[in-house]
C-alpha positions in Angstrom: -19.1 22.1 -40.1 -16.7 23.0 -37.7 -18.7 21.3 -34.6 -18.5 18.3 -36.6 -15.0 18.8 -37.1 -14.2 19.1 -33.4 -16.4 15.5 -33.0 -14.5 13.9 -35.5 -11.0 14.8 -33.8 -12.4 13.9 -30.5 -13.0 10.7 -31.6 -9.3 10.0 -33.5 -7.8 11.2 -30.1 -9.8 8.2 -28.2 -9.2 5.8 -30.8 -5.8 6.8 -31.3 -5.1 6.6 -27.0 -6.5 3.3 -27.0 -5.7 2.0 -30.3 -4.2 -1.4 -28.9 -6.9 -2.0 -27.7 -9.3 -1.8 -30.7 -6.4 -4.2 -32.6 -7.3 -6.5 -30.1 -11.0 -6.2 -31.1 -10.6 -6.1 -34.5 -7.9 -9.3 -34.5 -11.0 -11.2 -32.4 -13.4 -9.8 -34.8 -11.9 -10.8 -37.8 -11.3 -14.2 -36.4 -14.6 -14.6 -35.6 -15.6 -13.8 -39.1 -12.8 -16.3 -40.9 -14.5 -19.0 -38.6 -18.5 -18.2 -39.9 -16.9 -17.8 -43.2 -14.8 -20.8 -43.6 -12.2 -22.9 -41.3 -8.9 -20.5 -41.1 -5.5 -22.6 -40.9 -4.2 -23.4 -37.8 -1.2 -20.7 -38.0 -3.6 -18.0 -38.9 -5.7 -18.3 -35.6 -2.1 -19.3 -33.8 -1.2 -15.8 -34.6 -4.3 -14.0 -33.9 -3.9 -15.4 -30.5 -0.3 -13.8 -30.5 -1.7 -10.5 -31.5 -5.2 -10.3 -29.2 -2.3 -11.6 -26.1 0.3 -9.1 -26.9 -2.5 -6.5 -27.1 -3.7 -7.5 -24.2 -0.6 -6.9 -22.0 -0.4 -3.4 -23.7 -3.4 -2.7 -22.6 -2.6 -4.3 -19.1 0.3 -2.0 -18.8 -1.5 1.2 -19.7 -4.1 0.9 -17.1 -1.8 -0.1 -14.2 0.5 3.4 -15.8 -2.9 5.5 -14.9 -3.5 3.4 -11.7 -0.7 6.1 -10.0 -2.7 8.8 -10.4 -5.6 7.2 -8.5 -3.6 6.7 -5.7 -1.9 10.1 -6.2 -6.0 11.6 -6.0 -6.7 9.5 -3.0 -4.3 10.9 -1.1 -5.3 14.0 -1.8 -9.1 13.8 -0.6 -7.5 12.0 2.6 -5.8 14.7 3.1 -8.1 17.3 2.5 -10.4 15.2 5.2 -7.6 15.2 7.9 -7.5 17.8 10.6 -3.8 17.0 10.6 -1.7 18.9 8.3 0.9 16.0 8.0 1.2 12.0 7.8 3.0 10.1 10.0 5.2 8.3 7.5 6.7 5.6 9.9 7.1 5.5 13.2 9.8 4.5 15.9 9.1 3.6 19.5 11.9 3.0 22.1 10.9 2.4 25.2 13.3 2.3 28.5 12.2 1.2 32.1 14.8 2.2 34.9 12.6 1.4 37.3 9.1 0.6 38.7 8.3 4.5 38.7 10.6 5.7 36.0 10.4 5.6 32.5 12.0 6.8 29.0 10.2 7.0 25.9 12.1 8.3 22.5 9.2 8.4 19.4 11.4 8.9 16.2 8.8 10.1 13.6 9.2 10.8 9.7 6.4 12.7 8.2 5.3 14.0 5.2 3.6 17.6 5.7 0.5 18.1 3.1 -0.3 21.4 4.1 1.7 24.3 3.8 2.6 26.9 6.8 2.8 24.4 9.6 4.5 25.7 12.5 3.4 23.4 15.3 2.4 19.3 16.0 0.4 18.8 19.0 1.7 15.6 21.5 0.0 14.0 23.8 0.3 11.6 26.3 -1.9 9.5 28.7 -1.9 7.5 31.7 -0.4 8.2 35.6 2.4 10.1 35.8 3.8 13.2 34.7 6.0 14.1 31.7 9.1 15.5 33.7 11.6 16.4 30.5 10.0 16.7 26.8 13.0 17.0 23.8 12.1 17.9 20.1 14.5 18.3 17.4 13.9 18.3 14.1 15.9 17.6 10.7 15.1 17.9 7.1 16.2 15.6 4.6 16.4 15.6 1.2 13.7 13.4 0.3 10.9 16.3 1.3 10.0 14.2 4.6 11.2 15.3 8.0 11.9 14.0 10.9 10.7 14.2 14.4 12.2 12.8 17.6 10.9 13.5 20.6 12.5 12.3 23.8 
């Protein structure tokens, strides 16, 4: 008997959570039955259509609300697969070409750390020439993202 009560509670919770969809289905079934048994008035059919549209709008809003949770799961999966302990949110590159053999490059990145206990961030460059000076500055913002500026 206790198993039946648990099963009924689970089903009732499902129906309550999806009540808007069940209302839409009930109205649609009611209109179909009214059409089969006799011809309902135009006002009844118009009212039923408005109820269906309203219930459909609620279903869409609920669906959009839960879509954010899926985006969070997608981010978590991407972070677990990645080698990097951070994500680059924004990146701004500024190139100052002084002459043929000398260039100054400034890179400003906004980072979101995806793992705790990050102590170093690797940076690299390729091409001809050599790095004469590398400056890295860190600034923590209130939005829990970090800006790194390297020149």
